C-alpha positions as CSV (number, residue, x, y, z in Angstrom):
1,M,113.5,-147.5,-7.6
2,K,113.6,-147.2,-3.9
3,D,111.1,-144.4,-3.9
4,S,108.6,-146.4,-6.0
5,I,108.9,-149.4,-3.6
6,G,108.4,-147.1,-0.6
7,E,105.4,-145.5,-2.3
8,R,103.9,-149.0,-2.9
9,T,104.6,-150.0,0.7
10,F,102.9,-146.8,1.9
11,S,100.0,-147.4,-0.4
12,F,99.5,-151.0,0.9
13,E,99.6,-149.9,4.5
14,S,97.1,-147.1,3.8
15,R,94.8,-149.7,2.2
16,D,95.1,-152.0,5.2
17,I,94.3,-149.1,7.5
18,L,91.4,-148.1,5.3
19,K,90.1,-151.7,5.3
20,K,90.3,-152.0,9.0
21,F,88.5,-148.7,9.4
22,L,85.8,-149.7,7.0
23,L,85.4,-153.1,8.7
24,K,85.1,-151.5,12.1
25,S,82.5,-149.1,10.8
26,L,80.6,-151.8,9.1
27,F,80.7,-153.8,12.4
28,L,79.4,-150.8,14.3
29,L,76.6,-150.3,11.8
30,F,75.5,-153.9,11.9
31,F,75.5,-153.8,15.7
32,L,73.3,-150.8,15.7
33,F,71.1,-152.3,13.0
34,A,70.8,-155.5,15.0
35,F,69.9,-153.6,18.2
36,M,67.2,-151.7,16.3
37,I,65.8,-154.9,15.0
38,T,65.8,-156.4,18.5
39,V,63.8,-153.3,19.8
40,D,61.4,-153.5,16.8
41,L,60.8,-157.3,17.3
42,S,59.8,-156.7,20.9
43,S,57.7,-153.6,20.3
44,P,54.5,-155.4,19.0
45,I,54.4,-157.4,22.3
46,R,54.6,-154.3,24.4
47,T,51.9,-152.7,22.3
48,L,49.6,-155.7,22.9
49,A,50.4,-155.5,26.6
50,A,49.6,-151.8,26.7
51,D,46.1,-152.5,25.4
52,D,45.2,-154.3,28.6
53,P,42.7,-152.7,31.1
54,P,44.2,-151.2,34.3
55,A,46.0,-153.8,36.4
56,V,44.4,-154.5,39.8
57,P,46.5,-156.5,42.3
58,V,44.7,-159.2,44.3
59,T,45.8,-161.5,47.1
60,L,44.7,-165.0,47.7
61,G,42.7,-164.0,50.8
62,N,41.0,-161.1,49.0
63,A,40.0,-163.4,46.1
64,V,38.4,-166.0,48.3
65,E,36.6,-163.5,50.6
66,R,35.3,-161.6,47.6
67,A,34.1,-164.8,46.0
68,L,32.3,-165.9,49.1
69,A,30.6,-162.5,49.5
70,A,29.6,-162.1,45.8
71,R,28.5,-165.5,44.6
72,P,24.8,-165.3,43.8
73,D,24.0,-169.0,44.1
74,L,25.6,-169.0,47.6
75,R,23.2,-166.3,48.7
76,A,20.4,-168.2,47.2
77,E,21.4,-171.3,49.1
78,T,21.4,-169.2,52.3
79,A,17.8,-168.2,51.6
80,R,16.9,-171.9,51.0
81,V,18.5,-172.8,54.4
82,K,16.3,-170.2,56.1
83,S,13.2,-171.6,54.2
84,A,14.0,-175.1,55.4
85,R,14.4,-173.9,59.0
86,E,10.9,-172.4,58.8
87,V,9.5,-175.8,57.7
88,I,10.6,-177.2,61.1
89,G,8.4,-174.6,63.0
90,Q,5.6,-175.3,60.5
91,A,5.7,-179.0,61.3
92,R,5.9,-178.4,65.1
93,S,2.9,-176.1,65.1
94,A,0.7,-179.2,65.0
95,E,1.8,-180.0,68.5
96,Y,0.2,-176.9,69.9
97,P,-3.4,-175.9,70.4
98,Q,-5.2,-174.5,67.4
99,L,-7.5,-171.5,68.0
100,S,-9.7,-170.1,65.3
101,V,-12.4,-167.4,65.3
102,S,-15.0,-166.8,62.6
103,F,-17.6,-164.1,62.3
104,Q,-20.4,-164.1,59.8
105,T,-23.0,-161.4,58.9
106,L,-26.0,-162.9,57.1
107,Y,-29.3,-161.9,55.8
108,G,-31.6,-164.9,56.0
109,N,-34.9,-166.4,57.1
110,S,-33.6,-169.2,59.2
111,L,-30.9,-170.1,61.8
112,F,-28.6,-173.0,61.0
113,G,-30.7,-173.6,57.9
114,F,-33.7,-175.2,59.7
115,F,-34.9,-172.8,62.5
116,L,-37.3,-170.8,60.3
117,F,-38.3,-167.3,61.4
118,P,-42.0,-166.5,61.8
119,D,-43.7,-165.8,58.4
120,Y,-40.5,-166.7,56.7
121,A,-39.3,-163.2,57.4
122,Y,-35.7,-162.4,56.5
123,Q,-33.6,-161.0,59.4
124,D,-30.1,-159.7,59.9
125,L,-27.9,-162.3,61.6
126,N,-24.5,-161.9,63.3
127,L,-22.8,-165.3,64.0
128,L,-19.5,-165.5,66.1
129,T,-17.8,-168.9,66.5
130,V,-14.7,-169.6,68.6
131,T,-13.1,-173.0,68.2
132,L,-10.1,-174.5,70.1
133,T,-8.7,-177.9,69.1
134,E,-5.7,-179.9,70.4
135,D,-4.3,-183.1,69.1
136,L,-4.2,-185.6,72.0
137,L,-2.8,-188.6,70.2
138,D,-1.7,-189.0,66.6
139,F,0.5,-192.1,66.9
140,G,3.7,-190.4,65.6
141,K,2.3,-188.3,62.7
142,T,3.5,-184.9,64.1
143,G,6.8,-186.3,65.5
144,S,7.8,-187.9,62.3
145,Q,7.0,-184.8,60.3
146,V,9.1,-182.7,62.7
147,D,12.0,-185.2,62.4
148,Q,11.7,-185.2,58.6
149,S,11.8,-181.4,58.4
150,R,14.7,-181.2,60.8
151,W,16.8,-183.6,58.8
152,S,15.9,-181.9,55.6
153,Y,17.1,-178.6,57.2
154,R,20.4,-180.2,58.0
155,A,20.7,-181.5,54.5
156,E,20.1,-178.0,53.2
157,Q,22.8,-176.7,55.5
158,A,25.2,-179.3,54.2
159,R,24.4,-178.2,50.6
160,K,25.2,-174.6,51.6
161,E,28.5,-175.8,53.1
162,A,29.3,-177.8,50.0
163,L,28.7,-174.8,47.8
164,W,30.8,-172.7,50.2
165,S,33.7,-175.2,50.0
166,Q,33.4,-175.3,46.2
167,T,33.6,-171.5,46.1
168,V,36.8,-171.5,48.2
169,R,38.3,-174.3,46.0
170,D,37.4,-172.5,42.7
171,A,38.7,-169.2,43.9
172,E,42.0,-170.6,45.1
173,S,42.5,-172.8,42.0
174,D,41.8,-169.9,39.7
175,F,44.2,-167.7,41.7
176,F,47.0,-170.2,41.5
177,T,46.4,-170.8,37.9
178,L,46.6,-167.0,37.2
179,L,49.8,-166.8,39.3
180,A,51.3,-169.7,37.4
181,D,50.5,-168.2,34.0
182,Q,52.0,-164.9,35.2
183,H,55.2,-166.6,35.9
184,Q,54.9,-168.3,32.5
185,V,54.8,-164.8,30.9
186,L,57.9,-163.9,32.8
187,A,59.7,-167.0,31.5
188,D,58.5,-166.3,27.9
189,E,59.7,-162.7,28.1
190,K,63.1,-164.0,29.2
191,S,63.1,-166.5,26.4
192,L,62.3,-163.8,23.9
193,E,65.1,-161.6,25.3
194,D,67.5,-164.5,24.9
195,A,66.3,-165.2,21.3
196,N,66.7,-161.6,20.3
197,L,70.2,-161.5,21.8
198,Q,71.2,-164.6,20.0
199,L,69.7,-163.3,16.7
200,A,71.8,-160.1,17.1
201,R,74.9,-162.2,17.7
202,A,74.3,-164.4,14.7
203,R,73.8,-161.4,12.4
204,L,77.1,-159.8,13.7
205,R,79.0,-163.0,13.2
206,Y,77.5,-163.3,9.7
207,A,78.4,-159.7,8.9
208,T,82.0,-160.2,10.0
209,G,82.3,-163.4,8.0
210,S,82.7,-165.8,11.0
211,G,79.1,-167.0,10.9
212,I,76.7,-168.6,8.4
213,V,73.3,-167.6,7.1
214,L,71.7,-170.7,8.6
215,D,72.4,-169.3,12.1
216,V,70.6,-166.1,11.2
217,T,67.7,-168.0,9.8
218,R,67.5,-170.2,12.9
219,G,67.7,-167.1,15.1
220,R,64.8,-165.6,13.3
221,V,62.7,-168.7,13.7
222,N,63.5,-168.9,17.4
223,V,62.5,-165.2,17.8
224,E,59.2,-165.7,16.1
225,A,58.6,-168.9,18.2
226,A,59.4,-167.0,21.4
227,R,57.1,-164.1,20.3
228,L,54.3,-166.5,19.6
229,A,54.8,-168.3,23.0
230,L,54.7,-164.9,24.7
231,I,51.5,-163.9,22.9
232,R,49.8,-167.2,23.9
233,S,50.9,-166.9,27.6
234,R,49.7,-163.3,27.8
235,D,46.4,-164.3,26.2
236,Q,46.1,-167.1,28.8
237,V,46.7,-164.6,31.6
238,R,43.9,-162.5,30.3
239,T,41.6,-165.5,30.3
240,D,42.7,-166.5,33.8
241,S,42.0,-163.0,34.9
242,V,38.4,-163.1,33.5
243,N,37.8,-166.5,35.2
244,L,39.0,-165.2,38.6
245,A,37.0,-162.0,38.2
246,Q,33.9,-164.1,37.5
247,I,34.4,-166.1,40.6
248,M,34.9,-162.9,42.6
249,G,31.7,-161.4,41.1
250,L,33.5,-158.5,39.4
251,R,31.7,-157.1,36.4
252,R,34.1,-154.3,35.3
253,D,36.7,-154.9,32.7
254,I,39.8,-155.1,34.8
255,H,43.1,-157.0,34.6
256,L,43.7,-158.9,37.9
257,V,47.3,-159.4,38.9
258,A,47.8,-162.2,41.4
259,Q,50.2,-161.4,44.2
260,E,52.9,-163.8,45.3
261,V,52.0,-166.3,48.0
262,A,54.6,-166.4,50.8
263,R,53.3,-169.7,52.2
264,D,50.7,-172.1,50.7
265,P,47.8,-172.2,53.2
266,N,46.8,-175.7,52.1
267,A,50.2,-177.3,52.4
268,I,50.1,-180.9,53.8
269,A,53.2,-182.6,55.1
270,A,52.2,-186.2,54.5
271,P,48.8,-186.8,52.9
272,D,47.4,-190.2,53.9
273,P,44.0,-191.2,52.4
274,D,43.4,-194.1,54.8
275,R,44.1,-191.9,57.8
276,D,42.1,-188.9,56.5
277,L,39.0,-190.9,55.4
278,P,37.3,-190.6,58.9
279,V,38.1,-186.9,58.9
280,A,36.6,-186.5,55.5
281,L,33.4,-188.4,56.5
282,S,33.0,-186.1,59.5
283,H,33.7,-182.9,57.6
284,R,32.8,-183.4,53.9
285,P,29.5,-181.6,53.2
286,E,28.4,-184.2,50.6
287,W,28.6,-186.9,53.3
288,K,26.7,-184.8,55.8
289,E,24.0,-184.1,53.2
290,A,23.7,-187.8,52.3
291,S,23.5,-188.9,55.9
292,A,20.8,-186.2,56.6
293,N,18.9,-187.4,53.6
294,V,18.9,-191.0,54.9
295,A,17.6,-189.8,58.3
296,A,14.9,-187.7,56.6
297,A,13.9,-190.7,54.4
298,R,13.5,-192.9,57.5
299,A,11.4,-190.3,59.2
300,G,9.3,-190.2,55.9
301,V,8.7,-193.9,56.2
302,R,7.5,-193.5,59.8
303,N,5.3,-190.7,58.8
304,S,3.7,-192.7,55.9
305,R,3.1,-195.6,58.3
306,S,1.5,-193.3,60.9
307,Q,-1.2,-192.3,58.4
308,N,-2.8,-195.7,58.9
309,Y,-3.3,-195.1,62.7
310,P,-6.2,-193.3,64.4
311,T,-6.1,-189.6,65.5
312,L,-7.7,-188.3,68.7
313,N,-8.5,-184.6,69.0
314,A,-10.0,-182.5,71.8
315,L,-12.5,-179.9,70.8
316,F,-14.0,-176.8,72.6
317,Q,-16.3,-174.5,70.7
318,S,-18.3,-171.3,71.6
319,F,-21.1,-170.2,69.3
320,T,-22.8,-166.8,69.7
321,A,-25.7,-165.5,67.5
322,T,-27.1,-162.1,67.6
323,L,-30.8,-162.4,66.6
324,P,-33.5,-159.8,66.2
325,R,-36.1,-159.6,69.0
326,G,-38.8,-162.2,68.6
327,A,-37.1,-164.0,65.8
328,L,-37.4,-167.4,67.5
329,P,-40.6,-168.3,69.4
330,F,-38.7,-170.3,72.1
331,T,-39.6,-169.7,75.8
332,Y,-36.0,-170.5,76.9
333,I,-34.8,-167.5,74.9
334,P,-36.6,-164.6,76.5
335,N,-35.4,-161.7,74.4
336,N,-33.9,-163.8,71.6
337,S,-30.8,-161.5,71.6
338,P,-28.1,-162.7,71.9
339,Y,-28.1,-166.5,71.6
340,S,-25.0,-168.4,72.9
341,T,-24.0,-172.0,73.3
342,F,-20.8,-173.9,74.3
343,N,-19.6,-177.3,73.0
344,F,-16.7,-179.5,74.1
345,G,-15.7,-183.0,73.5
346,G,-13.3,-185.0,71.3
347,A,-13.1,-186.5,67.8
348,L,-11.6,-189.9,67.0
349,T,-10.7,-190.4,63.3
350,I,-10.0,-193.9,62.1
351,P,-8.8,-194.4,58.5
352,I,-10.5,-197.4,57.0
353,F,-10.2,-197.3,53.2
354,E,-8.6,-194.5,51.1
355,G,-8.3,-196.2,47.7
356,G,-4.7,-197.5,48.3
357,Y,-3.3,-194.0,48.8
358,M,-1.5,-194.8,52.0
359,V,-0.2,-198.1,50.7
360,H,1.4,-196.4,47.7
361,Q,2.7,-193.6,50.0
362,T,4.4,-196.1,52.3
363,A,5.9,-198.0,49.3
364,K,7.2,-194.7,47.9
365,A,8.8,-193.7,51.2
366,R,10.6,-197.1,51.4
367,S,11.9,-196.6,47.9
368,D,13.1,-193.2,48.8
369,L,15.0,-194.6,51.8
370,M,16.7,-197.3,49.7
371,A,17.7,-194.6,47.2
372,A,19.1,-192.4,50.0
373,L,21.1,-195.3,51.4
374,D,22.6,-196.2,48.0
375,T,23.4,-192.5,47.4
376,R,25.2,-192.3,50.8
377,E,27.3,-195.3,49.9
378,S,28.1,-193.7,46.6
379,V,29.2,-190.6,48.3
380,R,31.5,-192.7,50.6
381,L,33.2,-194.2,47.6
382,Q,33.5,-190.8,45.9
383,V,35.1,-189.3,49.0
384,A,37.6,-192.1,49.3
385,A,38.4,-191.9,45.6
386,D,38.8,-188.1,45.8
387,L,41.3,-188.5,48.7
388,R,43.3,-191.1,46.8
389,K,43.4,-189.1,43.6
390,A,44.4,-185.9,45.4
391,A,47.2,-187.7,47.3
392,I,48.5,-189.2,44.1
393,A,48.4,-185.8,42.4
394,I,50.4,-184.3,45.3
395,S,53.0,-187.1,45.2
396,D,53.3,-186.7,41.4
397,A,53.7,-182.9,41.6
398,R,56.4,-183.2,44.3
399,Q,58.4,-185.6,42.2
400,Q,57.9,-183.4,39.1
401,L,59.0,-180.4,41.1
402,E,62.2,-182.1,42.4
403,E,63.1,-183.3,38.9
404,A,62.3,-179.9,37.3
405,L,64.5,-178.1,39.8
406,T,67.3,-180.4,39.0
407,E,66.7,-180.0,35.3
408,E,66.6,-176.2,35.6
409,E,69.9,-176.2,37.5
410,N,71.6,-178.4,35.0
411,A,70.1,-176.5,32.1
412,L,71.4,-173.2,33.5
413,K,74.9,-174.6,33.9
414,N,74.8,-176.0,30.4
415,D,73.6,-172.7,29.0
416,T,76.4,-170.8,30.8
417,L,79.1,-173.2,29.5
418,V,77.8,-173.2,25.9
419,E,77.6,-169.3,25.9
420,E,81.3,-169.2,27.0
421,A,82.3,-171.8,24.4
422,Y,80.4,-169.8,21.8
423,R,82.2,-166.6,22.6
424,Q,85.5,-168.5,22.2
425,G,84.4,-169.9,18.9
426,Q,84.3,-173.6,20.0
427,V,80.6,-174.2,19.2
428,Q,78.1,-173.0,16.7
429,S,75.1,-170.7,17.4
430,V,72.8,-173.6,16.9
431,D,74.3,-175.2,20.1
432,V,73.6,-172.0,22.0
433,M,70.0,-172.0,20.7
434,D,69.5,-175.6,21.8
435,A,70.9,-174.8,25.3
436,Q,68.5,-171.8,25.6
437,T,65.6,-174.0,24.5
438,S,66.5,-176.5,27.1
439,L,66.7,-173.8,29.8
440,R,63.4,-172.4,28.7
441,Q,61.7,-175.8,28.9
442,A,63.2,-176.4,32.3
443,R,61.9,-173.2,33.6
444,E,58.4,-174.0,32.3
445,S,58.6,-177.4,33.9
446,V,59.4,-175.8,37.3
447,I,56.5,-173.4,37.0
448,R,54.0,-176.1,36.0
449,A,55.2,-178.4,38.8
450,R,55.2,-175.7,41.5
451,Y,51.6,-174.6,40.8
452,L,50.4,-178.1,40.1
453,L,51.5,-178.9,43.6
454,M,49.6,-175.9,45.0
455,N,46.5,-177.0,43.2
456,G,47.0,-180.5,44.5
457,Y,47.0,-179.2,48.0
458,V,43.7,-177.3,47.3
459,A,42.2,-180.5,45.9
460,Y,43.3,-182.6,48.9
461,Q,41.9,-180.1,51.4
462,Y,38.7,-180.0,49.5
463,A,38.5,-183.8,49.4
464,R,39.1,-184.0,53.1
465,G,36.5,-181.3,53.8
466,T,38.9,-179.0,55.6
467,I,39.4,-176.4,53.0
468,A,39.0,-172.8,54.3
469,P,40.2,-169.3,53.3
470,P,43.5,-168.1,54.8
471,G,43.0,-166.9,58.4
472,I,39.9,-169.1,59.0
473,V,39.9,-172.2,61.1
474,R,39.5,-175.2,58.8
475,G,36.3,-177.2,58.9
476,T,34.2,-174.1,59.8
477,T,32.0,-171.9,57.6
478,P,31.0,-168.3,58.3
């Protein structure tokens, strides 16, 4: 009887040991299975990332310098500036003497059309004419044309500066956007790692009987959501890289990687639109262009009015004709070869009636002046509005960044506490997932706020007209 009881006790202990062994083995198998699933879940993302073209690092300064050197429309605007500068010399040429020489070789029977040669004979004629003219008084025609061309040249310079500033703004904005999305990828990779880890834990708890299938299902959903977010953020990085490469004038299929910025070159301590409005009106290229257009329009009005005034020109002319011997029967031309004469005097031109052309020209010039004045006022309002909007954006981004940093700190503490409580069995896995979701959202908020503030600085410097690449004095162009 005792032996049977002992055998039963031994058999029960053997069964308990066997159960514990099987349970530990099953636990180890599920852990390895969960680890393999975690690796498999992340492998498609790595495969997609491996398909990218070779990565090329780029700094903020390199991006801006390359954009300024490679932008075709900026080079075209440079050529237009040179063309406008030549127009000034073209207008000023009327102030200097005009010298012309003409030479004609004719075969005819008369000189000047009415000095007939004897017997209507045709002779070889060589006619040389030298003419020198000088405007003595034109009542402001030339001066107004020079002023008009000079102000048009300054307006073209301002358009080039505006395009230069836009290029710097676009390059910096695209760079910061790429950098922000790169950090978003890092945040999404961390979120995917947390989701995979939580899914593995949920499966282990479910395998050991301490969890429920709902936790596993929720974990799978979170993993798929994290994978989708990572795919979207990486696709956005590729798009940002293409946009930055376009601004930089790169044609090859490359993957640009924005390098970290140690210090924002556009940072402003205290933006004040009212204080910076005079600075913007003295530096903003659009305002310079509008002011130059007003001055050019006023010169155009003066030029159109001067067309109604007389013009006095001085004239000196030398005429030499090589005639055959005996071609003209004049006693004061002994040999009839060559024949020369000199003329000098002046010409007074008085416009009397031109069919209303000058009247309409003056009316058009006045309308152009009114349009230029209204455009300049519109630019003033636009500059003031740009400053106010950029200042509001900076203030809003600063507040968002402060709140986001606080939110991230609290979310990190909450995630740590919930993880510890979950390990002790005090909370469910769904609480851990919610804490991780809150932490992920807080990280994304910090990223958005930080680079929203950087882009706000770029916008404010552009609105103030003092934007410049790193290392270049603000308000100057190369």
